[in-house]
C-alpha positions as CSV (number, residue, x, y, z in Angstrom):
1,M,-6.7,-4.5,-6.1
2,G,-8.6,-6.7,-3.7
3,G,-11.5,-8.5,-5.3
4,V,-10.8,-7.2,-8.8
5,A,-10.4,-9.8,-11.5
6,G,-8.5,-7.5,-13.8
7,E,-5.6,-5.1,-13.2
8,I,-5.0,-1.4,-12.9
9,L,-2.5,0.2,-15.3
10,T,-0.7,3.5,-14.7
11,P,1.9,4.9,-17.1
12,R,4.6,2.9,-15.4
13,L,2.9,0.3,-13.2
14,R,0.7,-2.7,-13.5
15,L,-1.2,-3.3,-10.3
16,R,-2.5,-6.9,-10.5
17,R,-3.6,-9.9,-8.5
18,W,-1.0,-11.9,-6.6
19,R,0.2,-15.2,-8.0
20,Q,2.1,-18.1,-6.3
21,D,5.1,-17.5,-8.7
22,D,5.6,-14.1,-7.1
23,L,7.2,-15.8,-4.1
24,G,10.8,-15.8,-5.5
25,P,10.9,-12.1,-6.5
26,L,9.0,-11.0,-3.5
27,T,11.4,-12.9,-1.2
28,A,14.3,-11.0,-2.7
29,I,12.6,-7.6,-2.3
30,F,11.4,-8.2,1.2
31,A,14.8,-9.5,2.4
32,E,16.2,-6.0,1.9
33,P,16.3,-4.3,5.3
34,E,15.2,-0.9,3.9
35,V,11.9,-2.4,2.7
36,W,10.7,-3.3,6.2
37,R,12.8,-0.7,8.1
38,F,9.4,0.7,9.2
39,P,8.1,-0.9,11.3
40,F,10.5,-3.8,11.8
41,G,14.0,-2.4,11.3
42,R,15.0,-5.5,9.3
43,G,14.2,-7.5,6.2
44,F,11.8,-10.4,6.1
45,T,12.9,-14.0,6.3
46,P,11.8,-16.3,3.5
47,D,9.2,-17.8,5.8
48,E,7.8,-14.4,6.7
49,T,7.5,-13.5,3.0
50,E,5.9,-16.9,2.3
51,G,3.3,-16.1,5.0
52,F,2.7,-12.6,3.6
53,L,2.1,-14.0,0.2
54,A,-0.2,-16.7,1.5
55,R,-2.3,-14.1,3.3
56,R,-2.4,-11.9,0.2
57,L,-3.6,-14.8,-2.0
58,V,-6.5,-15.4,0.3
59,A,-7.3,-11.7,1.1
60,Q,-7.3,-10.6,-2.6
61,D,-10.7,-12.2,-3.1
62,R,-12.3,-9.8,-0.6
63,E,-12.7,-6.3,-2.0
64,G,-10.3,-3.8,-0.5
65,S,-8.6,-6.4,1.7
66,S,-5.2,-6.8,-0.1
67,P,-2.8,-4.4,-1.8
68,A,-2.0,-5.4,-5.4
69,A,1.2,-6.8,-6.7
70,A,3.1,-4.0,-8.4
71,E,5.0,-4.7,-11.6
72,D,7.2,-2.3,-13.6
73,R,5.3,-2.1,-16.9
74,E,8.4,-1.7,-19.0
75,T,10.1,-5.0,-17.8
76,G,7.2,-6.9,-16.2
77,R,9.3,-7.3,-13.1
78,L,7.6,-7.5,-9.7
79,I,8.7,-4.5,-7.7
80,G,6.6,-4.7,-4.5
81,Y,3.0,-3.8,-3.8
82,V,0.7,-0.8,-3.9
83,G,-3.0,-0.7,-3.0
84,L,-5.8,-0.9,-0.6
85,S,-6.2,-3.1,2.5
86,V,-8.0,-3.3,5.8
87,P,-5.6,-2.3,8.6
88,E,-6.7,-5.1,10.9
89,W,-3.4,-4.6,12.9
90,L,-4.8,-1.2,14.2
91,P,-8.2,-2.0,15.6
92,E,-8.9,1.6,16.8
93,V,-9.3,2.9,13.2
94,L,-11.7,0.1,12.0
95,P,-13.8,0.0,10.0
96,A,-11.3,1.5,7.5
97,V,-9.5,0.9,4.3
98,E,-5.8,2.0,4.1
99,V,-3.7,2.8,1.0
100,G,-0.2,1.5,1.3
101,W,2.9,0.7,-0.7
102,R,6.2,-1.1,-0.3
103,L,8.6,-1.1,-3.2
104,A,12.1,-2.4,-3.9
105,P,14.6,0.3,-3.0
106,S,16.0,0.3,-6.5
107,F,12.6,1.8,-7.5
108,W,12.5,4.5,-4.8
109,G,12.7,8.2,-5.7
110,R,10.9,7.9,-9.0
111,G,7.4,8.8,-8.0
112,L,6.1,5.3,-8.4
113,A,4.6,5.1,-4.9
114,T,2.7,8.3,-5.6
115,E,1.6,7.1,-9.0
116,G,0.4,3.8,-7.6
117,A,-1.3,5.3,-4.6
118,R,-3.2,7.7,-6.8
119,A,-4.4,4.8,-9.0
120,A,-5.4,2.9,-5.8
121,L,-7.3,5.8,-4.4
122,D,-9.1,6.5,-7.7
123,H,-10.1,2.8,-7.8
124,G,-11.3,2.9,-4.2
125,F,-13.4,6.0,-4.7
126,T,-14.8,5.4,-8.2
127,E,-15.1,1.6,-8.4
128,M,-15.5,0.6,-4.7
129,G,-17.5,3.6,-3.6
130,L,-15.4,4.2,-0.5
131,S,-16.2,7.4,1.4
132,E,-12.7,7.8,2.8
133,V,-9.3,6.1,2.8
134,I,-6.6,6.4,5.4
135,S,-2.8,5.8,5.5
136,V,-0.7,5.1,8.5
137,Y,3.0,5.7,9.0
138,E,5.8,6.2,11.6
139,P,6.9,9.9,11.8
140,E,10.5,8.9,10.9
141,N,9.3,7.5,7.6
142,V,9.4,10.9,6.0
143,A,9.2,9.6,2.4
144,S,5.9,7.9,3.1
145,G,4.6,11.1,4.6
146,R,5.5,13.0,1.5
147,V,3.6,10.5,-0.7
148,M,0.6,11.0,1.5
149,A,0.8,14.7,1.1
150,R,1.3,14.4,-2.7
151,V,-1.9,12.4,-3.0
152,G,-4.0,14.9,-1.0
153,M,-4.1,13.2,2.4
154,R,-4.0,15.2,5.6
155,L,-3.0,14.4,9.1
156,V,-6.1,13.6,11.2
157,R,-4.8,11.7,14.2
158,E,-1.7,10.6,16.2
159,T,-1.7,7.2,18.0
160,R,0.6,4.4,19.0
161,H,1.1,0.9,17.5
162,P,-0.9,-1.4,19.8
163,A,1.9,-4.0,20.0
164,S,5.1,-2.1,19.8
165,G,4.1,1.3,21.2
166,L,5.7,3.1,18.2
167,A,4.3,6.5,17.4
168,L,2.0,6.5,14.3
169,L,0.4,9.3,12.2
170,I,-2.9,8.7,10.5
171,H,-3.6,10.6,7.3
172,R,-7.0,10.6,5.5
173,V,-8.6,11.7,2.3
174,T,-12.3,11.7,1.7
175,R,-14.0,10.9,-1.6
176,H,-15.2,14.6,-1.7
177,E,-11.7,15.9,-1.2
178,W,-10.4,13.4,-3.8
179,E,-13.0,14.5,-6.3
180,N,-12.3,18.2,-5.7
181,R,-8.6,17.6,-6.0
182,T,-8.7,15.7,-9.2
183,T,-11.2,18.0,-10.9
184,A,-9.6,21.3,-9.8
Protein backbone atom coordinates (compact mmCIF):
# COMPACT_ATOMS: atom_id res chain seq x y z
CA MET A 1 0.00 0.00 0.00
CA GLY A 2 1.23 3.52 -0.53
CA GLY A 3 3.88 4.60 1.92
CA VAL A 4 4.09 1.19 3.58
CA ALA A 5 7.53 -0.40 3.76
CA GLY A 6 6.15 -3.89 4.21
CA GLU A 7 3.37 -5.82 2.60
CA ILE A 8 -0.14 -6.97 3.29
CA LEU A 9 -0.90 -10.67 3.15
CA THR A 10 -4.31 -12.20 2.60
CA PRO A 11 -4.93 -15.93 2.31
CA ARG A 12 -4.24 -15.79 -1.45
CA LEU A 13 -2.62 -12.43 -2.18
CA ARG A 14 0.54 -10.53 -1.37
CA LEU A 15 -0.01 -6.77 -1.72
CA ARG A 16 3.42 -5.19 -1.94
CA ARG A 17 5.43 -2.22 -3.17
CA TRP A 18 6.04 -1.87 -6.89
CA ARG A 19 9.44 -2.78 -8.35
CA GLN A 20 11.01 -1.91 -11.67
CA ASP A 21 11.10 -5.60 -12.59
CA ASP A 22 7.28 -5.62 -12.54
CA LEU A 23 7.31 -3.97 -15.97
CA GLY A 24 7.42 -7.17 -18.04
CA PRO A 25 4.57 -9.01 -16.31
CA LEU A 26 2.54 -5.82 -15.96
CA THR A 27 2.91 -5.06 -19.68
CA ALA A 28 1.48 -8.50 -20.51
CA ILE A 29 -1.46 -8.03 -18.10
CA PHE A 30 -2.27 -4.49 -19.19
CA ALA A 31 -2.10 -5.41 -22.90
CA GLU A 32 -5.21 -7.56 -22.48
CA PRO A 33 -8.20 -5.48 -23.69
CA GLU A 34 -10.46 -6.76 -20.90
CA VAL A 35 -8.20 -5.30 -18.22
CA TRP A 36 -8.75 -1.72 -19.40
CA ARG A 37 -12.17 -2.19 -21.04
CA PHE A 38 -13.42 0.25 -18.43
CA PRO A 39 -12.72 3.12 -19.11
CA PHE A 40 -10.60 2.82 -22.27
CA GLY A 41 -12.13 -0.06 -24.23
CA ARG A 42 -8.67 -1.40 -25.12
CA GLY A 43 -5.47 -2.72 -23.64
CA PHE A 44 -2.52 -0.50 -22.78
CA THR A 45 0.47 -0.08 -25.05
CA PRO A 46 3.90 -0.92 -23.59
CA ASP A 47 4.62 2.82 -23.30
CA GLU A 48 1.38 3.41 -21.38
CA THR A 49 2.22 0.58 -18.99
CA GLU A 50 5.74 1.92 -18.52
CA GLY A 51 4.27 5.33 -17.65
CA PHE A 52 1.79 3.73 -15.23
CA LEU A 53 4.58 1.87 -13.44
CA ALA A 54 6.80 4.97 -13.31
CA ARG A 55 3.96 6.92 -11.65
CA ARG A 56 3.34 4.09 -9.16
CA LEU A 57 7.03 3.91 -8.22
CA VAL A 58 6.95 7.61 -7.33
CA ALA A 59 3.49 7.66 -5.74
CA GLN A 60 3.98 4.63 -3.50
CA ASP A 61 6.13 6.70 -1.17
CA ARG A 62 3.13 8.91 -0.34
CA GLU A 63 0.69 7.19 2.02
CA GLY A 64 -2.53 6.22 0.24
CA SER A 65 -1.35 7.47 -3.14
CA SER A 66 -0.75 4.23 -5.01
CA PRO A 67 -2.43 0.85 -5.15
CA ALA A 68 -0.15 -2.05 -4.35
CA ALA A 69 1.24 -4.61 -6.74
CA ALA A 70 -0.82 -7.80 -6.26
CA GLU A 71 0.89 -11.18 -6.38
CA ASP A 72 -0.63 -14.64 -6.27
CA ARG A 73 0.85 -16.01 -3.02
CA GLU A 74 0.95 -19.56 -4.31
CA THR A 75 3.08 -18.79 -7.37
CA GLY A 76 4.60 -15.39 -6.58
CA ARG A 77 3.27 -14.21 -9.95
CA LEU A 78 2.24 -10.56 -10.40
CA ILE A 79 -1.46 -10.57 -11.26
CA GLY A 80 -2.29 -6.85 -11.25
CA TYR A 81 -2.97 -4.33 -8.52
CA VAL A 82 -5.25 -3.76 -5.57
CA GLY A 83 -5.25 -0.94 -3.10
CA LEU A 84 -5.71 2.66 -2.20
CA SER A 85 -4.96 5.77 -4.24
CA VAL A 86 -6.01 9.37 -4.54
CA PRO A 87 -8.44 9.75 -7.50
CA GLU A 88 -6.80 12.90 -8.85
CA TRP A 89 -8.50 12.30 -12.21
CA LEU A 90 -11.87 13.14 -10.59
CA PRO A 91 -11.34 16.50 -8.83
CA GLU A 92 -14.95 16.85 -7.69
CA VAL A 93 -14.51 14.09 -5.07
CA LEU A 94 -11.24 15.38 -3.62
CA PRO A 95 -9.97 15.17 -1.00
CA ALA A 96 -10.59 11.43 -1.10
CA VAL A 97 -8.94 8.04 -1.10
CA GLU A 98 -10.25 5.39 -3.47
CA VAL A 99 -9.97 1.63 -3.28
CA GLY A 100 -9.48 -0.01 -6.65
CA TRP A 101 -8.28 -3.14 -8.38
CA ARG A 102 -7.26 -4.40 -11.79
CA LEU A 103 -6.40 -8.07 -12.17
CA ALA A 104 -5.37 -10.30 -15.04
CA PRO A 105 -8.52 -11.87 -16.54
CA SER A 106 -7.25 -15.38 -15.81
CA PHE A 107 -7.68 -14.50 -12.11
CA TRP A 108 -11.22 -13.11 -12.39
CA GLY A 109 -14.19 -14.84 -10.76
CA ARG A 110 -12.23 -16.18 -7.79
CA GLY A 111 -13.05 -13.49 -5.24
CA LEU A 112 -9.52 -12.07 -5.33
CA ALA A 113 -10.62 -8.48 -5.96
CA THR A 114 -12.95 -8.73 -2.96
CA GLU A 115 -10.23 -10.30 -0.80
CA GLY A 116 -7.72 -7.63 -1.78
CA ALA A 117 -10.20 -4.76 -1.42
CA ARG A 118 -11.12 -5.91 2.10
CA ALA A 119 -7.44 -5.98 3.06
CA ALA A 120 -6.88 -2.52 1.55
CA LEU A 121 -9.91 -1.11 3.37
CA ASP A 122 -8.82 -2.65 6.64
CA HIS A 123 -5.37 -1.10 6.17
CA GLY A 124 -6.88 2.27 5.31
CA PHE A 125 -9.13 2.36 8.35
CA THR A 126 -6.86 0.74 10.94
CA GLU A 127 -3.34 1.77 9.90
CA MET A 128 -3.93 5.03 8.03
CA GLY A 129 -6.83 6.28 10.16
CA LEU A 130 -9.02 7.16 7.18
CA SER A 131 -12.57 8.24 7.96
CA GLU A 132 -13.99 7.02 4.63
CA VAL A 133 -12.95 5.39 1.36
CA ILE A 134 -14.69 5.68 -1.99
CA SER A 135 -14.69 3.59 -5.15
CA VAL A 136 -15.70 4.77 -8.62
CA TYR A 137 -16.90 2.71 -11.56
CA GLU A 138 -18.84 2.82 -14.79
CA PRO A 139 -22.35 1.36 -14.46
CA GLU A 140 -21.65 -1.24 -17.18
CA ASN A 141 -18.79 -2.63 -15.10
CA VAL A 142 -21.17 -4.82 -13.13
CA ALA A 143 -18.41 -7.03 -11.68
CA SER A 144 -16.73 -4.07 -9.98
CA GLY A 145 -20.08 -2.95 -8.61
CA ARG A 146 -20.53 -6.40 -7.07
CA VAL A 147 -17.13 -6.21 -5.40
CA MET A 148 -18.06 -2.83 -3.92
CA ALA A 149 -21.29 -4.27 -2.53
CA ARG A 150 -19.46 -7.30 -1.08
CA VAL A 151 -17.06 -5.06 0.84
CA GLY A 152 -19.89 -2.98 2.30
CA MET A 153 -19.80 0.06 0.05
CA ARG A 154 -22.97 1.86 -0.93
CA LEU A 155 -23.88 4.18 -3.76
CA VAL A 156 -23.64 7.82 -2.70
CA ARG A 157 -23.43 9.74 -5.94
CA GLU A 158 -23.69 9.68 -9.71
CA THR A 159 -21.49 11.86 -11.88
CA ARG A 160 -19.65 11.99 -15.20
CA HIS A 161 -16.00 11.53 -16.08
CA PRO A 162 -14.58 15.04 -16.52
CA ALA A 163 -12.76 14.23 -19.77
CA SER A 164 -14.85 11.54 -21.49
CA GLY A 165 -18.31 12.35 -20.14
CA LEU A 166 -18.88 8.67 -19.26
CA ALA A 167 -21.38 7.98 -16.50
CA LEU A 168 -19.76 7.11 -13.16
CA LEU A 169 -21.12 5.75 -9.89
CA ILE A 170 -19.39 6.63 -6.64
CA HIS A 171 -19.63 4.22 -3.73
CA ARG A 172 -18.42 4.86 -0.20
CA VAL A 173 -17.84 3.12 3.10
CA THR A 174 -17.04 5.00 6.29
CA ARG A 175 -14.76 3.74 9.04
CA HIS A 176 -17.80 3.45 11.34
CA GLU A 177 -19.65 1.32 8.75
CA TRP A 178 -16.53 -0.78 8.20
CA GLU A 179 -16.01 -1.37 11.92
CA ASN A 180 -19.67 -2.30 12.41
CA ARG A 181 -19.60 -4.63 9.41
CA THR A 182 -16.45 -6.43 10.46
CA THR A 183 -17.43 -6.83 14.12
CA ALA A 184 -21.05 -7.85 13.51
